[in-house]
mmCIF file of the N, C-alpha and C atoms, coordinates in Angstrom:
data_MODEL
# 
_entry.id   MODEL 
# 
loop_
_atom_site.group_PDB 
_atom_site.id 
_atom_site.type_symbol 
_atom_site.label_atom_id 
_atom_site.label_alt_id 
_atom_site.label_comp_id 
_atom_site.label_asym_id 
_atom_site.label_entity_id 
_atom_site.label_seq_id 
_atom_site.pdbx_PDB_ins_code 
_atom_site.Cartn_x 
_atom_site.Cartn_y 
_atom_site.Cartn_z 
_atom_site.occupancy 
_atom_site.B_iso_or_equiv 
_atom_site.pdbx_formal_charge 
_atom_site.auth_seq_id 
_atom_site.auth_comp_id 
_atom_site.auth_asym_id 
_atom_site.auth_atom_id 
_atom_site.pdbx_PDB_model_num 
ATOM 1   N N  . MET A 1 1  ? 49.429 77.158 -41.037 1.00 0.00 ? 1  MET A N  1 
ATOM 2   C CA . MET A 1 1  ? 49.751 77.297 -39.619 1.00 0.00 ? 1  MET A CA 1 
ATOM 3   C C  . MET A 1 1  ? 50.631 76.143 -39.159 1.00 0.00 ? 1  MET A C  1 
ATOM 4   N N  . CYS A 1 2  ? 50.191 74.944 -39.452 1.00 0.00 ? 2  CYS A N  1 
ATOM 5   C CA . CYS A 1 2  ? 50.949 73.774 -39.019 1.00 0.00 ? 2  CYS A CA 1 
ATOM 6   C C  . CYS A 1 2  ? 52.315 73.733 -39.695 1.00 0.00 ? 2  CYS A C  1 
ATOM 7   N N  . ALA A 1 3  ? 52.362 74.122 -40.961 1.00 0.00 ? 3  ALA A N  1 
ATOM 8   C CA . ALA A 1 3  ? 53.635 74.120 -41.684 1.00 0.00 ? 3  ALA A CA 1 
ATOM 9   C C  . ALA A 1 3  ? 54.599 75.101 -41.043 1.00 0.00 ? 3  ALA A C  1 
ATOM 10  N N  . GLN A 1 4  ? 54.098 76.261 -40.640 1.00 0.00 ? 4  GLN A N  1 
ATOM 11  C CA . GLN A 1 4  ? 54.952 77.255 -39.996 1.00 0.00 ? 4  GLN A CA 1 
ATOM 12  C C  . GLN A 1 4  ? 55.473 76.727 -38.671 1.00 0.00 ? 4  GLN A C  1 
ATOM 13  N N  . VAL A 1 5  ? 54.616 76.064 -37.920 1.00 0.00 ? 5  VAL A N  1 
ATOM 14  C CA . VAL A 1 5  ? 55.031 75.491 -36.638 1.00 0.00 ? 5  VAL A CA 1 
ATOM 15  C C  . VAL A 1 5  ? 56.102 74.435 -36.866 1.00 0.00 ? 5  VAL A C  1 
ATOM 16  N N  . TYR A 1 6  ? 55.923 73.618 -37.884 1.00 0.00 ? 6  TYR A N  1 
ATOM 17  C CA . TYR A 1 6  ? 56.890 72.567 -38.191 1.00 0.00 ? 6  TYR A CA 1 
ATOM 18  C C  . TYR A 1 6  ? 58.246 73.167 -38.525 1.00 0.00 ? 6  TYR A C  1 
ATOM 19  N N  . ILE A 1 7  ? 58.246 74.243 -39.316 1.00 0.00 ? 7  ILE A N  1 
ATOM 20  C CA . ILE A 1 7  ? 59.497 74.914 -39.678 1.00 0.00 ? 7  ILE A CA 1 
ATOM 21  C C  . ILE A 1 7  ? 60.152 75.493 -38.431 1.00 0.00 ? 7  ILE A C  1 
ATOM 22  N N  . MET A 1 8  ? 59.352 76.092 -37.559 1.00 0.00 ? 8  MET A N  1 
ATOM 23  C CA . MET A 1 8  ? 59.885 76.662 -36.322 1.00 0.00 ? 8  MET A CA 1 
ATOM 24  C C  . MET A 1 8  ? 60.540 75.583 -35.474 1.00 0.00 ? 8  MET A C  1 
ATOM 25  N N  . VAL A 1 9  ? 59.943 74.410 -35.441 1.00 0.00 ? 9  VAL A N  1 
ATOM 26  C CA . VAL A 1 9  ? 60.507 73.305 -34.663 1.00 0.00 ? 9  VAL A CA 1 
ATOM 27  C C  . VAL A 1 9  ? 61.838 72.873 -35.261 1.00 0.00 ? 9  VAL A C  1 
ATOM 28  N N  . GLN A 1 10 ? 61.897 72.791 -36.590 1.00 0.00 ? 10 GLN A N  1 
ATOM 29  C CA . GLN A 1 10 ? 63.138 72.401 -37.253 1.00 0.00 ? 10 GLN A CA 1 
ATOM 30  C C  . GLN A 1 10 ? 64.243 73.400 -36.963 1.00 0.00 ? 10 GLN A C  1 
ATOM 31  N N  . VAL A 1 11 ? 63.925 74.693 -37.039 1.00 0.00 ? 11 VAL A N  1 
ATOM 32  C CA . VAL A 1 11 ? 64.918 75.736 -36.780 1.00 0.00 ? 11 VAL A CA 1 
ATOM 33  C C  . VAL A 1 11 ? 65.372 75.694 -35.332 1.00 0.00 ? 11 VAL A C  1 
ATOM 34  N N  . SER A 1 12 ? 64.422 75.579 -34.401 1.00 0.00 ? 12 SER A N  1 
ATOM 35  C CA . SER A 1 12 ? 64.769 75.564 -32.982 1.00 0.00 ? 12 SER A CA 1 
ATOM 36  C C  . SER A 1 12 ? 65.582 74.316 -32.647 1.00 0.00 ? 12 SER A C  1 
ATOM 37  N N  . ALA A 1 13 ? 65.323 73.216 -33.350 1.00 0.00 ? 13 ALA A N  1 
ATOM 38  C CA . ALA A 1 13 ? 66.074 71.989 -33.107 1.00 0.00 ? 13 ALA A CA 1 
ATOM 39  C C  . ALA A 1 13 ? 67.535 72.167 -33.508 1.00 0.00 ? 13 ALA A C  1 
ATOM 40  N N  . ARG A 1 14 ? 67.768 72.949 -34.563 1.00 0.00 ? 14 ARG A N  1 
ATOM 41  C CA . ARG A 1 14 ? 69.141 73.178 -35.016 1.00 0.00 ? 14 ARG A CA 1 
ATOM 42  C C  . ARG A 1 14 ? 69.841 74.209 -34.143 1.00 0.00 ? 14 ARG A C  1 
ATOM 43  N N  . VAL A 1 15 ? 69.099 75.258 -33.768 1.00 0.00 ? 15 VAL A N  1 
ATOM 44  C CA . VAL A 1 15 ? 69.697 76.346 -32.975 1.00 0.00 ? 15 VAL A CA 1 
ATOM 45  C C  . VAL A 1 15 ? 70.016 75.877 -31.560 1.00 0.00 ? 15 VAL A C  1 
ATOM 46  N N  . GLY A 1 16 ? 69.077 75.176 -30.935 1.00 0.00 ? 16 GLY A N  1 
ATOM 47  C CA . GLY A 1 16 ? 69.292 74.736 -29.553 1.00 0.00 ? 16 GLY A CA 1 
ATOM 48  C C  . GLY A 1 16 ? 69.153 73.241 -29.423 1.00 0.00 ? 16 GLY A C  1 
ATOM 49  N N  . SER A 1 17 ? 70.060 72.503 -30.014 1.00 0.00 ? 17 SER A N  1 
ATOM 50  C CA . SER A 1 17 ? 69.980 71.045 -29.982 1.00 0.00 ? 17 SER A CA 1 
ATOM 51  C C  . SER A 1 17 ? 70.199 70.511 -28.572 1.00 0.00 ? 17 SER A C  1 
ATOM 52  N N  . HIS A 1 18 ? 70.821 71.317 -27.698 1.00 0.00 ? 18 HIS A N  1 
ATOM 53  C CA . HIS A 1 18 ? 71.076 70.872 -26.333 1.00 0.00 ? 18 HIS A CA 1 
ATOM 54  C C  . HIS A 1 18 ? 69.836 71.002 -25.460 1.00 0.00 ? 18 HIS A C  1 
ATOM 55  N N  . LYS A 1 19 ? 68.820 71.698 -25.962 1.00 0.00 ? 19 LYS A N  1 
ATOM 56  C CA . LYS A 1 19 ? 67.584 71.853 -25.192 1.00 0.00 ? 19 LYS A CA 1 
ATOM 57  C C  . LYS A 1 19 ? 66.583 70.796 -25.643 1.00 0.00 ? 19 LYS A C  1 
ATOM 58  N N  . SER A 1 20 ? 66.906 69.541 -25.382 1.00 0.00 ? 20 SER A N  1 
ATOM 59  C CA . SER A 1 20 ? 66.070 68.447 -25.862 1.00 0.00 ? 20 SER A CA 1 
ATOM 60  C C  . SER A 1 20 ? 64.703 68.456 -25.188 1.00 0.00 ? 20 SER A C  1 
ATOM 61  N N  . VAL A 1 21 ? 64.656 68.886 -23.936 1.00 0.00 ? 21 VAL A N  1 
ATOM 62  C CA . VAL A 1 21 ? 63.385 68.887 -23.215 1.00 0.00 ? 21 VAL A CA 1 
ATOM 63  C C  . VAL A 1 21 ? 62.418 69.863 -23.866 1.00 0.00 ? 21 VAL A C  1 
ATOM 64  N N  . LYS A 1 22 ? 62.923 71.052 -24.213 1.00 0.00 ? 22 LYS A N  1 
ATOM 65  C CA . LYS A 1 22 ? 62.046 72.032 -24.858 1.00 0.00 ? 22 LYS A CA 1 
ATOM 66  C C  . LYS A 1 22 ? 61.590 71.509 -26.213 1.00 0.00 ? 22 LYS A C  1 
ATOM 67  N N  . ARG A 1 23 ? 62.456 70.819 -26.920 1.00 0.00 ? 23 ARG A N  1 
ATOM 68  C CA . ARG A 1 23 ? 62.079 70.275 -28.227 1.00 0.00 ? 23 ARG A CA 1 
ATOM 69  C C  . ARG A 1 23 ? 60.940 69.281 -28.066 1.00 0.00 ? 23 ARG A C  1 
ATOM 70  N N  . VAL A 1 24 ? 60.997 68.486 -27.018 1.00 0.00 ? 24 VAL A N  1 
ATOM 71  C CA . VAL A 1 24 ? 59.930 67.512 -26.770 1.00 0.00 ? 24 VAL A CA 1 
ATOM 72  C C  . VAL A 1 24 ? 58.625 68.234 -26.473 1.00 0.00 ? 24 VAL A C  1 
ATOM 73  N N  . ASP A 1 25 ? 58.708 69.301 -25.662 1.00 0.00 ? 25 ASP A N  1 
ATOM 74  C CA . ASP A 1 25 ? 57.502 70.065 -25.337 1.00 0.00 ? 25 ASP A CA 1 
ATOM 75  C C  . ASP A 1 25 ? 56.890 70.657 -26.597 1.00 0.00 ? 25 ASP A C  1 
ATOM 76  N N  . VAL A 1 26 ? 57.722 71.214 -27.454 1.00 0.00 ? 26 VAL A N  1 
ATOM 77  C CA . VAL A 1 26 ? 57.235 71.809 -28.700 1.00 0.00 ? 26 VAL A CA 1 
ATOM 78  C C  . VAL A 1 26 ? 56.628 70.732 -29.592 1.00 0.00 ? 26 VAL A C  1 
ATOM 79  N N  . ALA A 1 27 ? 57.259 69.565 -29.623 1.00 0.00 ? 27 ALA A N  1 
ATOM 80  C CA . ALA A 1 27 ? 56.749 68.474 -30.450 1.00 0.00 ? 27 ALA A CA 1 
ATOM 81  C C  . ALA A 1 27 ? 55.373 68.028 -29.956 1.00 0.00 ? 27 ALA A C  1 
ATOM 82  N N  . LEU A 1 28 ? 55.221 67.960 -28.639 1.00 0.00 ? 28 LEU A N  1 
ATOM 83  C CA . LEU A 1 28 ? 53.927 67.569 -28.078 1.00 0.00 ? 28 LEU A CA 1 
ATOM 84  C C  . LEU A 1 28 ? 52.878 68.625 -28.374 1.00 0.00 ? 28 LEU A C  1 
ATOM 85  N N  . LEU A 1 29 ? 53.272 69.895 -28.256 1.00 0.00 ? 29 LEU A N  1 
ATOM 86  C CA . LEU A 1 29 ? 52.336 70.980 -28.544 1.00 0.00 ? 29 LEU A CA 1 
ATOM 87  C C  . LEU A 1 29 ? 51.910 70.937 -30.001 1.00 0.00 ? 29 LEU A C  1 
ATOM 88  N N  . MET A 1 30 ? 52.862 70.685 -30.883 1.00 0.00 ? 30 MET A N  1 
ATOM 89  C CA . MET A 1 30 ? 52.567 70.617 -32.310 1.00 0.00 ? 30 MET A CA 1 
ATOM 90  C C  . MET A 1 30 ? 51.650 69.417 -32.587 1.00 0.00 ? 30 MET A C  1 
ATOM 91  N N  . ALA A 1 31 ? 51.892 68.315 -31.898 1.00 0.00 ? 31 ALA A N  1 
ATOM 92  C CA . ALA A 1 31 ? 51.072 67.124 -32.097 1.00 0.00 ? 31 ALA A CA 1 
ATOM 93  C C  . ALA A 1 31 ? 49.637 67.384 -31.647 1.00 0.00 ? 31 ALA A C  1 
ATOM 94  N N  . ASN A 1 32 ? 49.488 68.157 -30.570 1.00 0.00 ? 32 ASN A N  1 
ATOM 95  C CA . ASN A 1 32 ? 48.145 68.454 -30.061 1.00 0.00 ? 32 ASN A CA 1 
ATOM 96  C C  . ASN A 1 32 ? 47.406 69.404 -30.986 1.00 0.00 ? 32 ASN A C  1 
ATOM 97  N N  . SER A 1 33 ? 48.129 70.398 -31.545 1.00 0.00 ? 33 SER A N  1 
ATOM 98  C CA . SER A 1 33 ? 47.460 71.408 -32.366 1.00 0.00 ? 33 SER A CA 1 
ATOM 99  C C  . SER A 1 33 ? 47.262 70.946 -33.804 1.00 0.00 ? 33 SER A C  1 
ATOM 100 N N  . CYS A 1 34 ? 48.173 70.148 -34.335 1.00 0.00 ? 34 CYS A N  1 
ATOM 101 C CA . CYS A 1 34 ? 48.005 69.675 -35.720 1.00 0.00 ? 34 CYS A CA 1 
ATOM 102 C C  . CYS A 1 34 ? 48.372 68.208 -35.836 1.00 0.00 ? 34 CYS A C  1 
ATOM 103 N N  . GLY A 1 35 ? 47.596 67.354 -35.225 1.00 0.00 ? 35 GLY A N  1 
ATOM 104 C CA . GLY A 1 35 ? 47.866 65.923 -35.281 1.00 0.00 ? 35 GLY A CA 1 
ATOM 105 C C  . GLY A 1 35 ? 47.763 65.380 -36.697 1.00 0.00 ? 35 GLY A C  1 
ATOM 106 N N  . LYS A 1 36 ? 46.835 65.912 -37.478 1.00 0.00 ? 36 LYS A N  1 
ATOM 107 C CA . LYS A 1 36 ? 46.650 65.426 -38.845 1.00 0.00 ? 36 LYS A CA 1 
ATOM 108 C C  . LYS A 1 36 ? 47.865 65.751 -39.706 1.00 0.00 ? 36 LYS A C  1 
ATOM 109 N N  . TYR A 1 37 ? 48.489 66.913 -39.445 1.00 0.00 ? 37 TYR A N  1 
ATOM 110 C CA . TYR A 1 37 ? 49.641 67.317 -40.260 1.00 0.00 ? 37 TYR A CA 1 
ATOM 111 C C  . TYR A 1 37 ? 50.810 66.365 -40.040 1.00 0.00 ? 37 TYR A C  1 
ATOM 112 N N  . ILE A 1 38 ? 51.008 65.947 -38.783 1.00 0.00 ? 38 ILE A N  1 
ATOM 113 C CA . ILE A 1 38 ? 52.117 65.043 -38.482 1.00 0.00 ? 38 ILE A CA 1 
ATOM 114 C C  . ILE A 1 38 ? 51.828 63.656 -39.051 1.00 0.00 ? 38 ILE A C  1 
ATOM 115 N N  . ALA A 1 39 ? 50.589 63.207 -38.881 1.00 0.00 ? 39 ALA A N  1 
ATOM 116 C CA . ALA A 1 39 ? 50.217 61.877 -39.347 1.00 0.00 ? 39 ALA A CA 1 
ATOM 117 C C  . ALA A 1 39 ? 50.253 61.838 -40.867 1.00 0.00 ? 39 ALA A C  1 
# 
């Protein structure tokens, strides 16, 4: 699950690099749902 979310974040970061705010929101959401995966 966390790996899929991480891949989605990477793809969205490349597709919409101008949407930095959304990237931050997704990063925070990912950190909340899988903190161990990031650490």
